[in-house]
MARRO-545764 format. One record per residue: residue in one letter; x negated, y, z of N, C-alpha, C, O, CB in turn. Coordinates in steps of 0.05 Angstrom, whole numbers, plus 5000, padded with zeros to 4 digits. Atoms other than C-alpha are relative to their C-alpha. Glycine has a CB too. Layout:
N
aXYZXYZXYZXYZXYZ ...
// end
This chain:
418
m501649954975473930934154497850204995497450395011498849735010 y502249815007468231294119501150284997499950475007498649914974 c498849735005472831864097500950135027500750375030502549974982 t499249904974475531924168497650115015497850335028501349785017 n502549914987468431984196499050264988498150445003497849794998 v500849765013466732514145501750245008500750465014500149974969 r498149784992472932924163499450085029499550325035502949914997 i500649934972471132874237497450165002497350365017499649745016 i502649855000463933114223500550284990499450475001497949854982 d499449735010466633694181501550175020500950405023501749984974 l498549864980471433874236498250105023498450325033502249835012 i501949924979465833874288498350234991497850425007498349755008 c501749795011461434304243501650275000500450485005499049934972 e498449765001467134794234500450125027500450375031502749944987 i499649904972468334844309497450135010497650355022500749765019 i502649894991460934964322499550274986498650464999497649814993 l500349755015460835504267501750225012500950445015500649964971 n498249814988466835844298499050105027499350345033502849885003 i501149934973463635834367497750204996497550405010499149755015 r502349835006457236144338500950284991499850484999498249874980 q499049745010461136684301501250175022500850415024502149954978 k498849854978465136864363497950105020498150325031502049815015 a502249914982458736884405498650244988497850425003498049775004 l501249785013455737354354501650255003500650475008499549944970 y498249774997461837814356499950105029499850355033502949924993 i500249914972461537824432497450145006497450355019500349755019 l502649874996454137984432499950284988499050475001497849834987 l500049745013455038554382501850205014501250435016500849974971 t498149834986461038824419498850115026499050355032502649855006 l501349924975457238834485497950224996497850415011498849765014 f502149815004451339204456501050264986499850474989497849884983 t498849765011455739684417500950185024500550425024502449944982 l499149854976458839884485497650105016497650325025501849825017 f502349934984452139874521498550244988498050445002498249765004 n501649795013448240294471501650254995500650474997498849904974 g498349765005454140744454500550165025500450405025502649914988 l499449864975455840904526497450125012497550345024501249805021 k502649894991448441004543499550274985498650464998497749804994 w500449755016448041524486502050215009501350445012500349944970 a497949814992454641844507499450135027499850375030502749865001 n500749894973452241924579497850214997497950425010499149775019 h502249815005445842254555501050254986500250484992497849874984 f498949785015449742694507501550195017501450445014501849904977 v498449834982454342944562498250135021498650365029502149835014 q501749914978448843024615498050214991497350395007498649775012 a502249825009443643404573500950154975502550064960497449844994 p499449845024444043964521499249854975497149714974498750275001 y500750145025444043704449497650144988497750374980502450014980 a502649895010436843804425498949814979497049664986498050045024 p500950195021435843434359497250074989496950244972502050004977 l502749945006428243444353499449984970498150164958498149825015 d500650045028427943174282501350214982500150324964500849724991 f498649795016433143644254498750275005498350434986503050015007 r501349754994429844224290497450044985496950254974499550025030 t502649995014423144054259500450094971499050274962498749735000 y499749945029425644084187501750244995501450374974501249764986 y498549755003430544644197498150245000498250414983502250035022 f501849774997425045114220497649994982496550204974499050025029 s502150035020419744834174501050114973499650254959499149714997 s498849905025424444974115500350315002499850454982502749874995 e499649714996426045664143497450154996497350364984501350075027 s502649885002418645824148499150024970497850214962497949855016 y500650005029417945634074501450244986500150394971500849744987 w498449795013423446114053499150285009499850484997502949965004 q501149754990420046654094497150054990495950254998500050015030 g502749965013413546564054497849875015495449905007499450284998 d502150144985409846144105499749714991501249614974500650015030 n500550285006407045434101501849825016501649825041497049935005 p498150164984412544944120498749765015499949655032502149884981 y501450214986407344434141498250105022496649955034498349844980 s501649884979404144914190501550005026503850105027499150294992 d498750004974405744814264500550295009502550365021498349855021 e499849724992404445554276502450144987503850294999497450154994 a497749885015409445764222502649905011504550055013499749944970 q497650114989414645294250500750125027503050205032499849695003 i499649884973413745554321500850294998502550395013497449985017 k499349715005414046274295503050024993504450205003498350114977 s497250005008420846124263501849935024504050045027500549814977 m498550084976423245784327500350235019502550275031498749765013 h499949774982421546394369501750224990502950375006497250105005 a498349795012425146844321503049945000504650104994499150064972 c497250095000431546434328501650125022500650155045500149695001 s498349884980437346754365500749805022501449885044502650114988 d499450214980438346084401497449895012497549665021501649784987 s502650114992431046014421499949915029498349745037497850214996 a499950084972432845954495500849715003500249585024501950185015 n499150284998435945274480498549814982499449594977502949994993 l501550165019430545004434498149815013496849654999498650174981 q502050164986426344664487497250054987496049864977500749704999 l502549925013420245044462497549865012495449865000499750305001 e502350144989415744654509499449754984497149654985500649925029 k500550235017416644074460499350104972500650014952502549814999 h500749895026413344454404498149814984497149624996498650285003 p501550185016409544134346497149965008496049745003500150094972 g502950024994402544264373499449755017500349735039499250255015 g500850244986399443604393501849764998501149545006499750065028 f498250225004405443174375500849984971502650124962502650035018 p499650005029405242984301502849954991503650034969498249794989 h497250065009412442734300501750254999503850254987501349805019 a498549745001414643464310498950184978499750414976499850145027 s501049865024410643674248501349894975502049664974496949984998 a498750085025413643654178498249814984495849874981500750244983 v501650195016411343044137501549914975500549764959499349765017 y498550075023416842984085498850134975497450334977502950075003 a500949885025415443124011501050284997503150355008501049824976 p499349715002415643863991502950064993504050275000498250134980 q497249955009422643793961501950025024504350095020500949794982 f498149994977425543764032501150285004503150325017498649915026 i499149724996426144524030502650064985504050244992497850204989 w497549975014431944453981502349895017504450015019500049864972 y498050134983435843984026500550165025502850235031499249715007 f499749864974434544354091500550304995501350445013497649965017 g499349725007435045024055502950065001503850285007498950074972 l497149974997442544904053500850055029502650215034501449754988 y499549964971442544854129499050285008500250405026498649795017 n501149744993438345494132502050234994501650455003497450054985 l497949805005444445864105501650065025503050275027501949914977 l498649974975447345774175498050065023495749985021501749755007 d501649974976444646004242499549735013501249555010501450195020 y500850264990441045434278502249875017502749635014497550025015 k498150134982446345324332502549904986503849714995500850215022 y497750105016451745234279499049784981500449594975501350234984 a501250205018447144844232499749735014500249525001497350094989 k500550254987445544324284502749865006502849615008498550045027 i497350124996453044214298500949884974502049654973502150225009 l499350115026454244124223498549754995499649554985499550214978 d501750245004448443634220501049775017501149545007497150075008 f499050214982451243244279502649884988502949634988500650115028 v497550105012458143194246499549834975500649624971501950244993 l500750155024455042974180498749745006499049544992498250174982 n501350254992450942454216502149795009501949565003498050045023 l497850184992457242164248501549894976502049654974502050155018 l498650085025460742154180498249814984499249624971500750244983 s501950175015454441834150500149715010499949524995497250115002 i499850274989454941244198502449854989502249624982500150025031 f497650135010462041104177499949964969501049764959502550175006 w500450035029460141204103498249764995498749614975498850254988 i501850235003454540694111501649745004501349554988497750015021 i498350234995459540194140501849944976502149724967501750045025 l498250025023464340324082498549904976499549734961501450274994 c501550085024458940254029499149715002499249574982497550184997 v500850284996456339594058502449824994502049614981498949955028 k497650165005463439334056500649994970501349784959502550115015 k499650005029464139543983498049834985498649704965499950294989 l502250155013457439223965500149705007499049544991497450115009 n499650284994459238574000502849965012503149945036497849905021 p497250024992466838504003500749755017502749755031501850014976 d499450254985466437804033499750045030500949895046498249784991 l500449964971464138074101502350155012503650324999497450165004 k497949864986469138304152499050275009496750305017500949845025 t500849734992469139044166499150025029497350175036502350204995 a500650004972468938914240497149915005495750025022501949825016 l502750104997462438514233498050224991495950265005499649744984 i501749795010459239074192499850235020497650325027500950104973 a499949774982461439624240498549935026497050105036502850085006 l501350084974459239244303497049974996495450045014501249745010 s502950035005452439074271498650275000496450315011499549854974 i501249735002451039814255500150145027498150275034501550164979 l499749854975453640074321498749875024498150015044503050045006 a501550134979450339554365497050064999495750045020500549694999 f502949945004443539734337499250265015500450475011499450044970 r500849774984439940194386498950234984499150464992498049915021 g501249795017436440564329502150194989501550424983498549874978 t497949835011443140824303500550235020500850475012502649844996 w499549804979444341194369497650185004497950425010500849875026 y502549844997437041424373499950204977499250444982497549824999 a500049825023437641724303502050225004501650454996500549854974 l497849804995444142074322499150205021499750435019502649865009 d500849834978440942354385497850204991497850435000498949835023 t502249825008434842644350500650164974499050324965497549844995 g499349865025438542904288498249904977497550054959499650305003 q501850125020434342424245501450004973503749904970499249715008 p498749995027435742544170500549734988502049714968498250164982 l499650275011435541794159502949944995503649824974498849795018 l497250075002443041734171501250114974502649974960501550105024 q498949885024444942224116498649904975499949844955499750315001 v501650105024439341994069500949724993501349674969497050005007 f499350275006441241264075502949974990503549804974499549825024 a497249995009448641414067500150074970501649954955501750195017 v500149925028447041764001498849774983499749724961498350264997 c501350225014442441183981502049774993502149664971497749885016 l498150215004448040673990502250084980503249924965501349915026 w498149895020452841113951498849974972500149884953500750305006 a501450035026447741133894499849714992500149654968497250135002 l500250285006446740383899502649894989502749734970499149845024 r497350085009454240283891500450094971501549954955502250115019 l499749895027454240733829498349844980499149794958499350304999 y501950155017448240353801501149724993501049644970497249975013 q499050275004451439673810502649994983503149794969500549865026 t497549985016458039893778499450114972501250134955502150175014 k500949905026453940173719501650254991502250294968500349794978 k498549765005457640833725498350255008496750245027502750005014 h501249734993455141563726497049995005496250055027501550115024 p502950014995447641473716498850265009496950265025498649914974 l501049744992446442213723500550065030498750145044501250234983 l499449964972450042253790498449825018497449905038503149965004 c501650204985446641623815497150105003496050105025500049734986 s502849914999439741893797499750265015497750305030498950044971 l500149744986441342593824500249955030498750085046502350184991 l499750054972443542313891497449895012496549985033502349795005 l502550114990437241903899497750205000496150225019499149764983 a502149805002432742463876500350225022498350305033500150144972 f499649794981435842973923499149935028498350105044503050085001 v500850084973434242553985497349865000496549725019502149815012 s502650145002427442303961497850145016495550055014499249994971 f502049884982423842764010499249795021496949785030501050255014 k500750224982424242154056499349764983500849564982502549935020 f500650185022420641754003499549715008500049534992497650104986 t500550284992418741134044502549845001502549604996498650005027 v497550144999426040954053501149954972502549754967502150165016 i498950015027427541063979498649784983499849694963499850264986 l501650175017422040613951501349744990501149684967497549935014 p498750245010425939953949502050054978502349904959501349855023 l498049935020431440293910498850084973499850024952501950225010 i501449925024426540593861498949764985498949754961497750205006 c500950255012423639903849502349864986501949754964498749815022 l497750125012430639653835500750144973501450014954502450025019 l499549855025431540213782497949914979498549884956499850305005 f502150095018424840003752500549734988500049684964497350005015 l499550275010427039283746502549984983502849794967500349815024 g497550005015433839463716499650024970497650144961501850215010 k500149995029435239393642500550284989499350364969501949804987 d499349725009438240093635498050195012498350275036502950075008 k502249834990432140543642500950295003499350465012497649994982 r499049734996436441173641499950095029499150315035502950044989 y500049934972437041143716497350085010496950285024501149755016 l502849954991429541113727498950254988497750425002498249764993 i501149765014427841643675501350265012499950455017500649994970 l498649774988433142123702499050065028498550295036503049965000 y500949974973430941993773497250135001496850335016499949735014 l502749904999423542113760499950294991498450465002498149834982 g499949725010425042753720501050195021499950405025501750024976 l498849834979429343033776498250035024498050255035502749895009 v501949994977424342863831497650194993496850355010498949725007 l502249825009418743203791500950295001499450475010499149934972 i499049735000423043823782500350115028499550335034502750014985 l499649914972424943863856497450065014497250265028501649795015 n502649964986417843783881498250214987497050375000498549745001 f501649815014414344183827501050285004499450475008499949934970 s498949734996419044773835499550095028499050335033503050004994 a500649934972418044753911497150095003496550275019500549775018 l502849924999410544803899499450264986498150434997498349784988 i500749765015410345343846501350255011500450475007500849964971 l498749774987415145783885498550105025499050325035502949935007 h501549924977410345793943497550164991496550124970499149755017 n502249825008404746313944497349864999495449964987499950245018 d502650145000399245793956500649705001500449585022498250085023 p499450285001401045083933497849815010498349615022500749924972 n502350164992394044813947499949975030499449755041497450114989 i500150014970394244994021502449845010502149685029500250295011 l497650154993401344704025499449704998500149555016502350084983 l500650285004399044043996497949895019498249665029499149954971 h502150084981392844014040501249965028500549775042497750215000 a498850024973396944144103501949765001502049625022501650265007 w498250235001402043614082498449745003499149575019501649994973 s501850244998396443094073498949975028498849755039497750034980 e501150014973393443274141502149905020501649745037499050285008 n497850084982400243204176500649704997501149575018502550164994 i499550285004401342514145497849835013498449635026500249944970 n502250144988394442284167500150005030499549805044497350114990 k499749974970395542544238502349825010502049695031500550295008 l497750164991402342204242499349704999500349545015502450064982 w500850285002399241544219498149925023498349715034498749944973 a502050064980393441584268501150005029500249855046497750204998 y499149964972397441804330501049755013500249705036502250215000 p499050244987401141144344498049775001498449575014502549914987 h502050225001394940724328497950055022495850165017498749994972 r501849964977391740724398499549735013501349585018501350205020 y500750254986387940164430500650015030499650195044497049944996 n499450024972390839964497501150265012500550325036497549905016 l499049744991394440634503502950034990503450014966498250234992 i497249965007401940764504500550304996499650465011501949895022 n499249725003404741404475502950014988504149804985498150164981 g497249975008411441674450500749894973503149874966500750285000 l499450105027410741394380499549704996501049564983498450154979 n500650285005407440714383502049815012502349585003497249935010 t498050174988412940434428502549984983504249804987500750105027 i497750015017418140584374499349964971500949994953501750255003 s500950055027413940414313500649714992500649535009497050064997 s499550275010415539814269497549874988497549634983502350004980 n502350105015408739744236498549785015498149795039498050234996 l501750224989404839104247497350125009496250035029499649784979 s502649894994398539534247499950145028497950135041499250204979 v499949874974400839924309499749795023498349835042502750155004 a500250224980401739274349497249885000496249825022502149784994 l502750115001395039014325498050185013496250105028499249944971 k501949804989391439654343500250025031498250055044500550284988 y499749984970394439664414498649765013497449805035503050005007 n501150244988392038954427497149954993495649825009501649764992 f502750055009385538954388498850264989500250414976499949784978 d501349755008380539524376499049984971496649974966497750075019 i500750035028380739454300499550284988501150464994502349854984 p500549745013377740034259502550104985503749954970497649994982 l497649895013383240504234499949984969501949924956500350295007 g500350015029380440514163500749724989502049694968497150074992 l499550275008380739754159503049945001504249814983498549805017 l497150044997387939744185501650134978503450024966500950105027 k498549845020390240284137499749874972501749854958498950295000 t500550125027387039954076501549734997502749684977497049964996 s498750275001389739254093503050034999504349884984499249845024 m497149975001396839504106500950114973502950024962500950205022 a499449895027396839904041499949794979501649774962498150244993 a500450225020394239304002502349805002503349704982497349865004 a497850194995399538854034502650104988504149964975500349945030 l497549885009405139334017500150014969502249954957500450295011 i500250005029402839423945500449724989501849694968497350124991 a499750285010402338673937502949915001503849764983498349815018 c497250074998409538593960501650114977503349964965501250115027 y498649885023412039063906499249874974500949834957499550314999 v500950145024407738743853501249724998502049644976496849985000 l498850265000410338063873502950014991503849854975499949885028 i497249975008417538293866500350074971502149974957501450225017 v499949935029416138603798499749764982501149744962497850214994 f500650235018413537943770501649755008501849564992497149945002 k498650244991417737443811502750085012503150065036498349845021 n497549914989424837703817502549884986504749944995500250304997 n497750105015429237313768502049845016504449845010499049834977 h498250174984432036853821501250155024502750035039498449765011 l499049844977433637423870502250194991502250304969497750155012 s497949805005439837863874498950285008496750305020502549945017 d500849734993439338613882499850035030497950155040502150214989 g500149994971440938543956497649865012496549965031502649895012 q502350154990435438033966497450154994495550145010499949724988 i502449845007430338473930499850235020497650285030500350114971 l500149774981432239063974499349905028497850045043502750145001 l500650114973431938624037497149945003495850025023501749755005 f502950074998424938364022498350255000496450275016499249824976 l501649755001422239054003500450175024498550305034500650154974 g499549854976425639394061498549895024497450045040503050015006 l501550134978422638884109497050044996495650095016500649705000 s502849955005415838964076499250295008497150335019499349954970 n500549724992416239724085499750035030497950165040502250184989 l500149974971417739654159497549875012496449975031502549875012 c502450144989412039154170497450144993495650165010500049724989 f502749915009406539484129499950304995497850414990499349854975 g499949715004408840214120500050155026499450045047502450074983 q499849834976409740794168502950055007504250224994498450274995 h497149974993416540724201500449985030498849875045501649784986 l499250024972420040804268502549835002503649754982500550285012 i497950204995425440374300502650064985503949884975500649995029 y497449945013431340754270500049944970502249904959500750305004 d500150075029428940614199500949714995501449634972497250044990 a499050285002430839884213503049994993504049784987499449845025 l497249995009437940114199500349914971502249784963501150295004 s499950085028436340024125499749704997501049584981497850154984 l500450295001433939314138502649865008503449664996497749925019 l497550114991440339164176502150014978503549814974501050145025 a498149965022444539434119499449814977501249694966500150294990 y500850185022440639044066500649715007501349554989497150044993 k499350274991441538404107503049954996503849744987499149955029 l497150035002449038524110500949994970502849854963501450235014 i499350005028449238664035499349744986500849644969498550234986 s501050245014445338044016501049745012500849534999497050005001 v499250254987448237534065502449884987504250024977500650065030 r497750145011453037014040502049945022501349935046499149734987 k497850044981459736884073499449755017498749545006502749974986 d500450234981459136434135497149915002496649705014501749774993 q502850084997451536424130499150055028499650275040498250164980 e500849984972448436304198497350145002495750144984499949725013 l502649884994442636684230498149785009498949615025500250225022 n502050194990436336274238498750115025499350325034497949934977 t501249934974431936304300498550264999498950435016498149785009 v501549765001427236854277501850244995501350465004497849994978 e498149785005433137274252501550075026502050305031502049924978 m498649964975436637184319498150155019499050335034500949735012 l501949864983430337404356499750294992499550475008497249865000 l500249735010429738014311502550165008502350395016499750004970 l497549874992437038184324499950095029500750315036502449824995 l500249934971435838164399498150235005498750415022499149755016 t501949774996429838634394501150264988500350484997497349944987 l498749775011434139104352502150115019502850355019501249944973 l497849934982439439114406499050085028499950275040502049785003 l501049974973435539074471498350255003496850334985498449765009 p501849774995432139694503497349905008496649895032501250185023 m502650134994425239384497498150185016496650085033498749934973 g501749814986421640014522500750005030498950005047500250274989 a499149994972425740034586499349735014498549735038503050055002 i500750264989424639284597497049985006496249895027500949774981 a502950004997417139364587499150175024497450095039498650104974 d500749834977416839934637500949875027499549895047501450284997 k499050124976421039554687498249785011497749765035502849894996 v501650224992416738934688497050064999495449895006500649754983 q502849915002410239324675498449814982496049774987498850015027 v501450165020408538874616500250154974502250124959501149704997 f499749815022407139394562499849874973500549994953498050225003 q500150145026405738884508502849944989503249894965498549735003 l497250055009413338774506501050224981502950174966501949995024 n499349795019413739444469499549924972500750034953498450255007 f500850075027410739094410501049724991500249624970497050004998 v498850265007414738444410501650044973501549864956501949905022 f498549945024419238764357498349994975499149874955501350285002 n501850005023413338874310499249724991499249664967497450165007 f500950275007411038154313502349824991502049664973498749875024 i497750155009418037864307500950094972501849934956502450035020 l499449895027419238324247498149874980499049804958499650315000 f501950135019412938034215500649714997500349604975497150035011 a499250285002415337324231502349984980502549784965500849895028 n497850005019421737494193499050044971500049934952502050225007 w501149955027417537754135498849734989499249674966497850225001 i501250265008413737084133502249814992502049674971498249885023 y497850185006420236694135501350074973501849904956502150015022 l498749925025423237104078498249964977499149884955500850305002 f502050055021416837064037500049714992500049654968497250095010 v500050295006416836304042502649924987502749774967499449845025 a497350085010424336244030500550104972501649964955502250115018 y499449885026424436703969498149914978498849894955499850305002 f502050055021418036493934498849715001497449634982497850195003 f501050274998416435783958502249795005501749555002497949985021 n497850194994423135483977502550134989504350215004500349955031 r498049845014427835783926502949925005504850074999499450014971 n497350084994433835373946501350165023503750165026500149715007 k499049824979434435854005500550284990501550455005498050015023 a499649745012434636443959501949994977501250074954497350134992 i498050035022440836293919501150274992502050435009502349815009 k499149745010442736883876503050035005504549854999499350044970 n497249954996449337193895500750274987498950424979500850005030 p499349765014453337783866498950265011498750454996503050024999 s500749744988450838313914497250084992496250305000500250005030 
// end
């Protein structure tokens, strides 16, 4: 009788799990169609104008012409000289909008210098094609890193995420950078080709905030060749970019100014702008709701982020590589300077670290919904602008949950192969 009751309970649990899994697939399928068709309609209706790619294409071009790549004036000068300038939407120039100014590390001129070999109208097409391929490469890499997951679940998770389509629309380098990062992670975990692994990571380290969790993983690894090779290559790429310029000091000063402007722009008290509604930082949401001094916010966020990395360095033995990347990726999004599309890395790390048939808890489900739903459009529709920052607070709630689960309730952080 007892055995019969146990079998019945197991059967009921299995049915409930199957229902939840099917509901998740339906949800992801619906939002893949919704966000994908929304992007496709915009792509067909309006000329393709990838703001992010345009920014770094012309900033890099200005560098190779002897100008300061971090100067808005130099970027605009290169844009006006372009044969396709009529289609550049020059009214959206960098002046006054920090997101249209270059903020990546100086080595970005090597990556985008390759695009500069082509005329802009052909380069942006190549970039678009590579971004599409990068999405499929990310899906493939996640499957390789966690073979237990179904490919359909991985693909739907990536394609249902609104940030994937946003990144594709703006020509955001994140897609290519993160595809390369996952390739390097795969090489690192198979303990093959340390030089290639380090070279891949170094070449895309201009977007350094996305790379940090992976660099921490190299630091924690037993084979220090990866870290030494990586650091050497990054130094070479950045130092050579500086010494080849006619005034490295001005270049560095302008880079620092651009980063400070980009940090300050979305931090506005009771004021909505084009960046704070798509920022992931907890500090942006706090600043909108409370008039906290910027200096205090900046210091506290930096201290929190540093503390997260220090914690992982000293308390990581019970965590897998995927769990380390998930915690640090989440910490970066909460306490660093990131926009909504950067959550693609968080989504991938979750897929890499998740165990087969592991269910989403309540805070994870809420986070998933904010990653899928058009929160900005909903906030505008109901005229409740605080809804723009629900994502930030739910992201922080997930950080708290993960922090407790990994460091105070270790039975929830069972080490797995990924």
